[in-house]
C-alpha positions as CSV (number, residue, x, y, z in Angstrom):
1,M,-22.5,10.1,8.4
2,R,-19.8,8.0,9.9
3,A,-17.3,9.0,7.3
4,R,-18.0,12.7,7.9
5,A,-17.7,12.2,11.6
6,L,-14.4,10.4,11.2
7,A,-13.0,13.2,9.0
8,R,-14.1,15.8,11.5
9,Y,-12.6,13.9,14.4
10,L,-9.3,13.5,12.6
11,R,-9.1,17.1,11.6
12,A,-9.7,18.2,15.2
13,C,-7.5,15.6,17.0
14,A,-5.1,13.8,14.7
15,R,-4.1,16.6,12.3
16,P,-2.9,19.0,15.0
17,V,-0.7,16.3,16.5
18,A,0.7,15.2,13.1
19,D,1.5,18.9,12.3
20,R,3.9,18.9,15.4
21,L,5.4,15.4,15.1
22,R,9.0,14.7,14.2
23,F,10.0,11.2,13.1
24,G,13.3,10.9,14.9
25,G,14.9,9.5,18.1
26,A,12.7,8.6,21.0
27,Q,9.7,10.3,19.5
28,L,9.7,7.9,16.6
29,R,9.8,4.9,19.0
30,V,6.8,6.3,20.9
31,V,4.8,6.9,17.6
32,R,5.6,3.4,16.4
33,E,4.3,1.9,19.7
34,A,1.2,4.0,19.5
35,Y,0.6,3.1,15.9
36,D,1.0,-0.6,16.8
37,T,-2.2,-0.5,18.9
38,V,-4.2,-0.7,15.6
39,G,-3.2,-4.3,15.7
40,F,-5.7,-5.0,18.5
41,T,-8.5,-4.9,15.9
42,P,-10.0,-8.4,15.9
43,L,-9.4,-10.6,12.8
44,P,-12.3,-12.2,10.9
45,R,-13.3,-15.5,12.6
46,G,-11.4,-18.5,11.3
47,T,-8.4,-16.6,10.0
48,K,-5.1,-18.5,10.1
49,V,-1.9,-16.6,11.0
50,H,1.5,-18.1,10.2
51,A,4.8,-16.3,10.6
52,V,7.4,-16.4,7.7
53,S,11.1,-15.8,8.0
54,E,13.3,-17.3,5.3
55,Q,16.5,-16.5,3.6
56,H,16.2,-15.7,-0.1
57,G,19.2,-14.7,-2.2
58,D,21.2,-12.0,-0.3
59,G,18.2,-11.0,1.8
60,Q,15.6,-12.2,4.3
61,V,11.9,-12.6,3.5
62,T,10.0,-11.8,6.8
63,G,6.3,-11.4,7.2
64,V,3.0,-13.1,8.1
65,W,0.7,-15.3,6.1
66,L,-3.0,-14.5,6.8
67,T,-5.4,-17.0,5.4
68,A,-9.2,-16.5,5.7
69,R,-11.4,-19.5,6.5
70,D,-12.4,-20.1,2.8
71,A,-9.2,-18.8,1.2
72,D,-7.4,-21.2,-1.2
73,E,-3.9,-20.6,-2.5
74,S,-4.7,-22.4,-5.8
75,A,-6.8,-19.4,-6.6
76,G,-3.8,-17.1,-6.2
77,V,-1.8,-15.3,-3.5
78,V,-1.6,-11.7,-2.5
79,L,1.7,-9.9,-1.6
80,Y,0.7,-7.0,0.6
81,L,3.0,-4.0,1.1
82,H,1.8,-1.9,4.0
83,G,1.8,1.8,4.5
84,G,3.1,4.0,7.3
85,G,5.2,6.6,5.5
86,F,8.2,4.2,5.2
87,V,8.9,4.8,8.9
88,L,5.8,3.3,10.6
89,G,3.7,0.3,10.1
90,S,4.3,-3.4,10.5
91,P,2.4,-6.7,10.1
92,R,0.8,-5.9,13.5
93,T,-0.7,-2.6,12.3
94,H,-2.1,-4.0,9.0
95,R,-3.0,-7.6,9.9
96,H,-6.7,-6.8,10.2
97,L,-6.8,-5.2,6.8
98,A,-4.8,-8.0,5.1
99,A,-7.0,-10.6,6.8
100,L,-10.2,-9.0,5.5
101,L,-8.7,-8.7,2.0
102,S,-7.9,-12.5,2.2
103,Q,-11.6,-13.1,3.0
104,A,-12.8,-10.8,0.2
105,S,-10.4,-12.2,-2.4
106,G,-10.4,-15.9,-1.4
107,M,-6.6,-15.8,-1.5
108,P,-3.9,-16.1,1.3
109,V,-2.1,-12.8,1.9
110,L,1.6,-12.5,2.6
111,L,1.9,-9.3,4.7
112,L,5.6,-8.3,4.3
113,D,7.6,-7.0,7.2
114,Y,10.0,-4.9,5.2
115,R,12.8,-2.8,6.6
116,R,11.9,0.7,7.6
117,A,13.5,4.1,7.4
118,P,15.4,6.0,8.8
119,E,17.4,3.0,10.0
120,H,17.2,1.4,6.6
121,P,16.7,4.0,3.8
122,Y,16.2,3.3,0.1
123,P,16.6,0.8,-1.4
124,A,16.2,-1.5,1.6
125,A,12.4,-1.7,1.6
126,A,12.2,-1.9,-2.2
127,D,14.8,-4.7,-2.2
128,D,12.7,-6.5,0.4
129,A,9.6,-6.2,-1.8
130,L,11.4,-7.6,-4.8
131,A,12.9,-10.5,-2.7
132,A,9.4,-11.4,-1.4
133,Y,8.0,-11.4,-5.0
134,Q,10.8,-13.6,-6.2
135,W,10.4,-15.9,-3.2
136,L,6.7,-16.4,-4.0
137,L,7.7,-17.4,-7.5
138,D,10.3,-19.8,-6.2
139,Q,7.6,-21.4,-4.0
140,G,5.9,-22.5,-7.2
141,H,3.2,-19.7,-7.5
142,P,2.8,-18.7,-11.2
143,A,3.4,-15.0,-11.7
144,D,-0.1,-14.5,-13.0
145,K,-1.5,-16.0,-9.8
146,V,0.5,-13.5,-7.6
147,V,-1.2,-10.2,-7.1
148,L,0.0,-7.0,-5.4
149,A,-1.9,-5.0,-2.8
150,S,-0.7,-1.9,-1.1
151,D,-1.6,1.2,0.8
152,S,0.0,4.7,1.1
153,A,3.8,4.4,1.1
154,G,3.5,0.7,0.3
155,G,2.0,1.9,-3.0
156,H,5.4,3.4,-3.9
157,L,7.1,0.1,-3.1
158,A,4.5,-1.8,-5.3
159,A,4.9,0.7,-8.2
160,W,8.7,0.5,-7.8
161,L,8.5,-3.3,-8.0
162,L,6.3,-3.2,-11.1
163,R,8.5,-0.6,-12.8
164,G,11.6,-2.7,-12.2
165,L,10.0,-5.9,-13.5
166,A,8.7,-4.1,-16.6
167,R,12.1,-2.7,-17.4
168,R,13.8,-6.1,-17.1
169,R,10.9,-7.7,-19.0
170,A,10.5,-10.1,-16.1
171,A,7.3,-12.0,-15.3
172,M,4.7,-9.6,-14.0
173,P,2.1,-10.1,-11.3
174,G,-1.5,-10.8,-12.3
175,A,-3.0,-7.6,-10.9
176,A,-2.4,-4.7,-8.5
177,V,-4.5,-2.9,-6.0
178,F,-3.5,0.5,-4.7
179,W,-5.2,2.1,-1.7
180,S,-4.3,5.9,-1.4
181,P,-0.8,5.5,-2.9
182,F,2.0,7.9,-1.9
183,L,3.9,8.0,-5.2
184,D,5.5,11.4,-5.8
185,L,8.2,11.7,-3.2
186,T,8.9,15.3,-4.2
187,C,5.4,16.1,-2.8
188,S,5.2,18.9,-5.5
189,E,1.4,19.1,-5.4
190,L,0.6,18.5,-1.8
191,D,0.5,22.1,-0.5
192,A,-1.8,23.4,-3.2
193,R,-4.2,20.4,-2.7
194,D,-4.1,20.8,1.1
195,A,-4.9,24.5,0.8
196,E,-7.9,23.7,-1.3
197,C,-9.1,20.8,0.8
198,R,-7.4,20.4,4.2
199,D,-6.4,16.7,4.6
200,P,-7.9,15.3,7.8
201,Y,-4.7,13.8,9.1
202,I,-1.8,13.8,6.6
203,P,0.1,17.1,6.7
204,P,2.3,17.8,3.6
205,V,5.2,18.7,5.9
206,R,5.1,15.2,7.4
207,A,4.9,13.6,3.9
208,R,8.0,15.5,2.8
209,E,9.8,14.5,6.0
210,V,9.2,10.7,5.6
211,A,10.0,10.9,1.9
212,A,13.3,12.5,2.7
213,L,14.0,9.9,5.4
214,Y,13.3,7.1,3.0
215,A,15.3,8.6,0.1
216,G,18.3,9.1,2.4
217,S,21.4,10.2,0.6
218,F,19.8,9.6,-2.9
219,G,17.4,12.5,-2.4
220,V,13.7,12.5,-3.3
221,D,14.3,13.6,-6.9
222,H,16.6,10.7,-7.7
223,P,15.4,9.0,-11.0
224,G,15.3,5.6,-9.3
225,L,12.6,6.8,-7.0
226,D,10.4,8.3,-9.7
227,V,7.9,5.5,-10.2
228,F,6.1,7.4,-13.0
229,R,9.2,7.0,-15.3
230,G,9.7,4.1,-17.6
231,P,7.4,2.0,-19.8
232,K,4.0,1.0,-18.3
233,R,2.6,-1.1,-21.2
234,R,3.4,-4.4,-19.4
235,W,1.8,-3.4,-16.1
236,P,-1.0,-5.7,-14.9
237,P,-4.7,-4.7,-14.5
238,T,-4.8,-2.1,-11.7
239,L,-7.4,-0.9,-9.3
240,V,-6.8,2.4,-7.4
241,Q,-9.1,3.4,-4.6
242,V,-8.6,6.8,-2.9
243,G,-10.5,9.2,-0.6
244,G,-11.8,12.4,-1.9
245,T,-10.4,14.4,1.1
246,E,-6.8,13.4,0.6
247,C,-3.9,15.7,-0.2
248,L,-2.4,12.7,-2.0
249,L,-5.3,12.5,-4.4
250,A,-3.3,13.8,-7.3
251,D,-0.9,10.8,-7.1
252,S,-3.7,8.4,-7.8
253,R,-5.1,10.4,-10.7
254,R,-1.6,10.8,-12.2
255,L,-1.0,7.0,-11.9
256,A,-4.4,6.3,-13.6
257,D,-3.6,8.7,-16.4
258,V,-0.1,7.2,-17.0
259,L,-1.5,3.7,-17.1
260,A,-4.4,4.6,-19.4
261,A,-2.0,6.3,-21.8
262,A,0.0,3.1,-21.9
263,G,-3.2,1.1,-22.7
264,V,-3.2,-0.7,-19.3
265,H,-6.5,-1.6,-17.7
266,C,-6.8,0.8,-14.8
267,E,-9.9,1.6,-12.7
268,L,-9.7,4.7,-10.6
269,Q,-12.2,5.1,-7.8
270,V,-12.4,8.4,-5.9
271,W,-14.6,7.9,-2.9
272,P,-16.2,11.2,-1.8
273,G,-15.7,12.3,1.8
274,Q,-13.3,9.4,2.6
275,V,-9.9,9.9,4.3
276,H,-6.5,8.5,3.6
277,V,-6.5,4.7,3.4
278,F,-10.2,4.6,4.4
279,P,-10.4,0.8,4.0
280,A,-8.3,0.5,7.1
281,F,-11.2,2.2,9.0
282,Y,-13.7,-0.5,8.0
283,P,-14.7,-1.2,11.7
284,I,-16.0,2.4,11.8
285,V,-16.8,3.4,8.2
286,P,-19.1,1.0,6.2
287,E,-17.5,2.3,2.9
288,G,-14.2,0.8,4.0
289,R,-15.6,-2.7,4.1
290,L,-17.4,-2.1,0.8
291,A,-14.1,-1.0,-0.9
292,I,-12.3,-4.0,0.4
293,G,-15.1,-6.2,-1.0
294,Q,-14.8,-4.6,-4.4
295,A,-11.0,-5.0,-4.3
296,G,-11.4,-8.7,-3.5
297,V,-13.9,-9.1,-6.4
298,F,-11.4,-7.3,-8.7
299,L,-8.6,-9.6,-7.8
300,R,-10.6,-12.8,-8.2
301,E,-11.9,-11.7,-11.6
302,V,-8.5,-10.7,-12.9
303,V,-6.8,-13.8,-11.8
304,A,-9.6,-16.0,-13.2
305,R,-10.0,-14.1,-16.5
306,P,-7.4,-11.5,-17.5
307,L,-9.0,-8.1,-18.3
308,A,-8.5,-6.3,-21.6
309,A,-6.9,-2.8,-21.6
């Protein structure tokens, strides 16, 4: 009931606003400030928060460590790449989600504060994700004890990171969790899907806009931005959780198909009636908390005992 009520509310209130938005100039600043209000969601009791800002190689690793009361880094660490269409989002908007994932997985979570478009187009955010992963390895965390978690546009950064590591035959993370990933920046299937099932708050036109802002001079059809290209055999066990109402649903299904064809352990969960990145709505929607709990169990089990394809 709550999920249906949330979807109806978003279709009536959020989608009309999103249809008219433009991510540029003063309007972008206003939208970012409004989006930051999500950060007022209380964190689980006992969560420790520690800011990180360290030079690594030619870049800077900036973010926030969120450690639940019973989390232990000896069990592993999570690198979280937040969503927001490459132009929105920050540790402030996603700290409640990362903190609950720390509680569910029993691992500290590094919520990365990567550079955003349009001020910093591709490959700035992708380079930041790679620098954060390498920084964690340099801190002494074994690669198989480092796991990736991401939502929406952060899913593209996670897939880009995994694709690059696989091509270089570098050490891979132990697991990956994708919540409603935004992977195909050409947005080739969004209009047809939205016509079939109107997305409660993600208009295809806005998805195309943020994809173009992130791609910058490279263009959305640049091979370097196509995360479906390249070998997938070395990818880690993967969990994909996506809402059944999303216009981005095809991205999740395509990722699962590509990984399955490569023999990678991939679990795709399509949650009926749920909206884009529904785990972020866990204070309202019970299924959000349930999905986060399942993601935490998945990460614990994979790190403790690698899963077969």
